[in-house]
MARMAR-806359 format. One record per residue (C-alpha): x, y, z; residue number from 0; residue in three letters. Coordinates in Angstrom, 1 decimal. Layout:
residues N
<xx X | yy Y | zz Z | pos NUM | code ala> .
...
end
This chain:
residues 160
<xx 19.7 | yy 13.5 | zz 1.1 | pos 0 | code met> .
<xx 22.1 | yy 11.1 | zz -1.7 | pos 1 | code arg> .
<xx 18.5 | yy 9.7 | zz -2.4 | pos 2 | code asn> .
<xx 17.0 | yy 13.4 | zz -2.9 | pos 3 | code ala> .
<xx 19.7 | yy 14.1 | zz -6.0 | pos 4 | code arg> .
<xx 19.3 | yy 11.3 | zz -7.5 | pos 5 | code arg> .
<xx 15.3 | yy 11.9 | zz -7.6 | pos 6 | code leu> .
<xx 15.2 | yy 15.4 | zz -9.3 | pos 7 | code trp> .
<xx 16.3 | yy 13.9 | zz -12.6 | pos 8 | code pro> .
<xx 14.3 | yy 11.5 | zz -12.9 | pos 9 | code val> .
<xx 11.9 | yy 13.4 | zz -11.7 | pos 10 | code leu> .
<xx 12.2 | yy 15.8 | zz -14.3 | pos 11 | code leu> .
<xx 12.4 | yy 13.3 | zz -17.5 | pos 12 | code ile> .
<xx 9.0 | yy 12.2 | zz -16.2 | pos 13 | code gly> .
<xx 8.2 | yy 15.8 | zz -15.8 | pos 14 | code leu> .
<xx 9.2 | yy 16.1 | zz -19.8 | pos 15 | code ala> .
<xx 7.7 | yy 12.9 | zz -20.9 | pos 16 | code leu> .
<xx 4.2 | yy 14.2 | zz -19.4 | pos 17 | code ala> .
<xx 4.8 | yy 17.0 | zz -22.1 | pos 18 | code gly> .
<xx 5.6 | yy 15.4 | zz -24.6 | pos 19 | code val> .
<xx 2.3 | yy 12.8 | zz -24.5 | pos 20 | code ala> .
<xx 0.1 | yy 16.2 | zz -23.9 | pos 21 | code ser> .
<xx 1.3 | yy 17.4 | zz -26.7 | pos 22 | code ala> .
<xx 0.8 | yy 14.2 | zz -28.8 | pos 23 | code asp> .
<xx -2.6 | yy 14.3 | zz -27.2 | pos 24 | code ala> .
<xx -5.9 | yy 14.0 | zz -29.3 | pos 25 | code pro> .
<xx -7.9 | yy 17.9 | zz -29.6 | pos 26 | code thr> .
<xx -11.2 | yy 18.4 | zz -27.8 | pos 27 | code ala> .
<xx -13.8 | yy 16.9 | zz -30.4 | pos 28 | code gly> .
<xx -12.0 | yy 13.9 | zz -31.6 | pos 29 | code thr> .
<xx -11.4 | yy 10.8 | zz -29.1 | pos 30 | code ser> .
<xx -8.4 | yy 8.9 | zz -29.1 | pos 31 | code pro> .
<xx -8.5 | yy 4.5 | zz -29.6 | pos 32 | code pro> .
<xx -9.2 | yy 2.8 | zz -26.3 | pos 33 | code val> .
<xx -7.5 | yy -0.2 | zz -26.0 | pos 34 | code pro> .
<xx -9.0 | yy -3.4 | zz -25.0 | pos 35 | code ala> .
<xx -7.1 | yy -3.3 | zz -21.8 | pos 36 | code ser> .
<xx -8.8 | yy -0.3 | zz -20.2 | pos 37 | code gln> .
<xx -11.9 | yy -2.3 | zz -20.0 | pos 38 | code leu> .
<xx -11.5 | yy -2.9 | zz -16.4 | pos 39 | code arg> .
<xx -14.4 | yy -5.4 | zz -15.9 | pos 40 | code his> .
<xx -13.3 | yy -8.9 | zz -13.8 | pos 41 | code arg> .
<xx -14.0 | yy -12.4 | zz -14.6 | pos 42 | code gly> .
<xx -15.2 | yy -14.8 | zz -17.6 | pos 43 | code pro> .
<xx -16.8 | yy -11.5 | zz -19.8 | pos 44 | code leu> .
<xx -13.6 | yy -9.6 | zz -19.3 | pos 45 | code his> .
<xx -11.9 | yy -12.2 | zz -20.5 | pos 46 | code his> .
<xx -13.3 | yy -12.7 | zz -23.4 | pos 47 | code leu> .
<xx -14.3 | yy -8.7 | zz -24.6 | pos 48 | code leu> .
<xx -10.6 | yy -8.7 | zz -24.5 | pos 49 | code arg> .
<xx -9.2 | yy -11.4 | zz -26.7 | pos 50 | code arg> .
<xx -12.3 | yy -10.2 | zz -29.5 | pos 51 | code leu> .
<xx -10.6 | yy -7.6 | zz -30.2 | pos 52 | code asn> .
<xx -13.4 | yy -4.7 | zz -30.1 | pos 53 | code leu> .
<xx -13.1 | yy -1.6 | zz -32.3 | pos 54 | code ser> .
<xx -13.0 | yy 1.7 | zz -30.5 | pos 55 | code thr> .
<xx -17.2 | yy 2.0 | zz -31.0 | pos 56 | code glu> .
<xx -18.0 | yy -1.3 | zz -29.6 | pos 57 | code gln> .
<xx -15.7 | yy -0.7 | zz -26.2 | pos 58 | code gln> .
<xx -17.9 | yy 2.9 | zz -25.4 | pos 59 | code ala> .
<xx -20.7 | yy 1.1 | zz -26.0 | pos 60 | code gln> .
<xx -19.8 | yy -2.4 | zz -23.6 | pos 61 | code val> .
<xx -19.0 | yy 0.8 | zz -21.7 | pos 62 | code arg> .
<xx -22.0 | yy 2.0 | zz -21.6 | pos 63 | code ser> .
<xx -23.9 | yy -1.0 | zz -21.2 | pos 64 | code ile> .
<xx -22.0 | yy -1.3 | zz -18.0 | pos 65 | code tyr> .
<xx -22.5 | yy 1.5 | zz -16.7 | pos 66 | code ala> .
<xx -26.4 | yy 1.5 | zz -17.2 | pos 67 | code gln> .
<xx -26.0 | yy -2.0 | zz -15.7 | pos 68 | code thr> .
<xx -23.7 | yy -1.0 | zz -12.3 | pos 69 | code arg> .
<xx -25.6 | yy 0.6 | zz -9.9 | pos 70 | code pro> .
<xx -28.3 | yy -2.3 | zz -9.7 | pos 71 | code gln> .
<xx -24.8 | yy -5.0 | zz -9.7 | pos 72 | code leu> .
<xx -23.6 | yy -3.0 | zz -6.6 | pos 73 | code gln> .
<xx -26.7 | yy -3.0 | zz -4.9 | pos 74 | code thr> .
<xx -27.6 | yy -6.8 | zz -5.4 | pos 75 | code leu> .
<xx -24.3 | yy -7.6 | zz -3.9 | pos 76 | code leu> .
<xx -24.3 | yy -5.5 | zz -1.3 | pos 77 | code glu> .
<xx -27.4 | yy -7.3 | zz -0.5 | pos 78 | code ser> .
<xx -26.4 | yy -10.4 | zz -0.9 | pos 79 | code ser> .
<xx -23.4 | yy -9.3 | zz 1.4 | pos 80 | code arg> .
<xx -24.9 | yy -8.4 | zz 4.0 | pos 81 | code ala> .
<xx -27.2 | yy -11.6 | zz 3.7 | pos 82 | code thr> .
<xx -24.4 | yy -14.0 | zz 4.1 | pos 83 | code arg> .
<xx -23.2 | yy -12.2 | zz 6.8 | pos 84 | code ala> .
<xx -26.5 | yy -12.5 | zz 8.8 | pos 85 | code ala> .
<xx -26.5 | yy -15.6 | zz 7.6 | pos 86 | code leu> .
<xx -23.7 | yy -16.6 | zz 9.4 | pos 87 | code ala> .
<xx -24.6 | yy -15.3 | zz 12.8 | pos 88 | code thr> .
<xx -28.1 | yy -16.7 | zz 12.4 | pos 89 | code thr> .
<xx -28.8 | yy -20.2 | zz 14.5 | pos 90 | code ala> .
<xx -31.0 | yy -22.2 | zz 11.6 | pos 91 | code pro> .
<xx -33.3 | yy -22.7 | zz 14.9 | pos 92 | code thr> .
<xx -34.3 | yy -19.4 | zz 15.0 | pos 93 | code asp> .
<xx -37.3 | yy -20.0 | zz 12.2 | pos 94 | code his> .
<xx -39.1 | yy -17.0 | zz 11.4 | pos 95 | code pro> .
<xx -35.6 | yy -14.9 | zz 11.0 | pos 96 | code ala> .
<xx -33.3 | yy -17.8 | zz 9.3 | pos 97 | code tyr> .
<xx -36.3 | yy -18.6 | zz 6.5 | pos 98 | code asp> .
<xx -37.0 | yy -14.5 | zz 5.9 | pos 99 | code ala> .
<xx -32.9 | yy -13.9 | zz 5.2 | pos 100 | code leu> .
<xx -33.0 | yy -17.6 | zz 3.6 | pos 101 | code leu> .
<xx -35.2 | yy -16.0 | zz 1.0 | pos 102 | code ala> .
<xx -33.4 | yy -12.5 | zz 1.2 | pos 103 | code thr> .
<xx -30.4 | yy -15.0 | zz -0.4 | pos 104 | code ala> .
<xx -32.2 | yy -16.7 | zz -2.6 | pos 105 | code lys> .
<xx -33.9 | yy -13.7 | zz -4.4 | pos 106 | code ser> .
<xx -30.4 | yy -11.8 | zz -4.7 | pos 107 | code asp> .
<xx -28.9 | yy -14.8 | zz -6.1 | pos 108 | code ala> .
<xx -31.9 | yy -15.1 | zz -8.6 | pos 109 | code ala> .
<xx -31.1 | yy -11.5 | zz -9.6 | pos 110 | code gly> .
<xx -27.8 | yy -11.2 | zz -9.9 | pos 111 | code leu> .
<xx -28.4 | yy -14.3 | zz -12.3 | pos 112 | code val> .
<xx -30.7 | yy -12.8 | zz -14.4 | pos 113 | code gln> .
<xx -28.6 | yy -9.4 | zz -13.7 | pos 114 | code leu> .
<xx -25.5 | yy -10.9 | zz -15.5 | pos 115 | code arg> .
<xx -27.7 | yy -12.7 | zz -18.3 | pos 116 | code ser> .
<xx -28.9 | yy -9.7 | zz -19.5 | pos 117 | code asp> .
<xx -25.9 | yy -7.6 | zz -19.7 | pos 118 | code leu> .
<xx -24.5 | yy -10.9 | zz -21.6 | pos 119 | code trp> .
<xx -27.6 | yy -10.6 | zz -23.9 | pos 120 | code ser> .
<xx -26.5 | yy -7.0 | zz -24.7 | pos 121 | code gln> .
<xx -23.2 | yy -7.3 | zz -25.0 | pos 122 | code ile> .
<xx -23.5 | yy -9.9 | zz -27.5 | pos 123 | code tyr> .
<xx -25.5 | yy -7.5 | zz -29.2 | pos 124 | code ala> .
<xx -23.0 | yy -5.4 | zz -29.9 | pos 125 | code val> .
<xx -20.6 | yy -7.9 | zz -31.2 | pos 126 | code leu> .
<xx -20.1 | yy -8.7 | zz -34.8 | pos 127 | code thr> .
<xx -20.9 | yy -12.1 | zz -36.0 | pos 128 | code pro> .
<xx -17.3 | yy -12.7 | zz -36.8 | pos 129 | code ala> .
<xx -16.5 | yy -12.4 | zz -33.0 | pos 130 | code gln> .
<xx -20.1 | yy -14.3 | zz -31.9 | pos 131 | code gln> .
<xx -18.2 | yy -16.7 | zz -33.7 | pos 132 | code ala> .
<xx -15.0 | yy -16.5 | zz -32.1 | pos 133 | code ala> .
<xx -17.0 | yy -16.9 | zz -28.4 | pos 134 | code ile> .
<xx -17.2 | yy -20.7 | zz -28.2 | pos 135 | code pro> .
<xx -14.1 | yy -21.2 | zz -29.1 | pos 136 | code gly> .
<xx -12.6 | yy -18.9 | zz -27.1 | pos 137 | code leu> .
<xx -14.4 | yy -20.5 | zz -24.3 | pos 138 | code val> .
<xx -12.7 | yy -23.9 | zz -24.8 | pos 139 | code ala> .
<xx -9.3 | yy -22.2 | zz -25.1 | pos 140 | code glu> .
<xx -9.5 | yy -20.8 | zz -21.6 | pos 141 | code glu> .
<xx -11.4 | yy -24.0 | zz -20.5 | pos 142 | code arg> .
<xx -8.3 | yy -26.3 | zz -22.1 | pos 143 | code ala> .
<xx -5.7 | yy -23.9 | zz -20.4 | pos 144 | code ala> .
<xx -7.4 | yy -24.2 | zz -17.0 | pos 145 | code arg> .
<xx -7.3 | yy -27.8 | zz -17.0 | pos 146 | code glu> .
<xx -3.9 | yy -27.9 | zz -18.5 | pos 147 | code ala> .
<xx -2.6 | yy -25.7 | zz -15.1 | pos 148 | code arg> .
<xx -4.9 | yy -28.0 | zz -13.0 | pos 149 | code arg> .
<xx -3.5 | yy -31.0 | zz -14.0 | pos 150 | code ala> .
<xx 0.0 | yy -29.5 | zz -14.3 | pos 151 | code ala> .
<xx -0.5 | yy -28.4 | zz -10.1 | pos 152 | code trp> .
<xx -2.2 | yy -32.0 | zz -9.5 | pos 153 | code arg> .
<xx 1.0 | yy -33.4 | zz -10.7 | pos 154 | code glu> .
<xx 3.9 | yy -31.0 | zz -9.0 | pos 155 | code ser> .
<xx 1.6 | yy -31.8 | zz -6.2 | pos 156 | code his> .
<xx 1.9 | yy -35.5 | zz -6.3 | pos 157 | code gly> .
<xx -2.0 | yy -35.5 | zz -6.2 | pos 158 | code leu> .
<xx -2.3 | yy -37.7 | zz -9.4 | pos 159 | code thr> .
end
């Protein structure tokens, strides 16, 4: 019962703040600026996009590109998972079935590489020349930071 008494003031304050936030929300017809942190796509490309300080328009274009690509990507990823699971349970000596699964796995892998390459090409076209020029430096920074973390981990575990 004591916790419930403490919870009410917190809930009331939260509701009051929500009301203030909704009053500050833009009206219909205007789009609020969207922070780069809302680009929720993981992987190396995601990290690069977050560091490039995309404009609101660029973020919208990137979201549109991802939305168009997402169904194909999900289909390929699901097929790839299913094929890997089937390969794990199929004996390599079962030549017709194993060979067919292996061919499907290779096809899925090639499809994923092509789809990701196409995705990157489309997103690259959205970037300004300055953003495009910054990419190699950002990649080098991330690689150096990763190598430094790896070296520190190896040293802390006595593997140097």
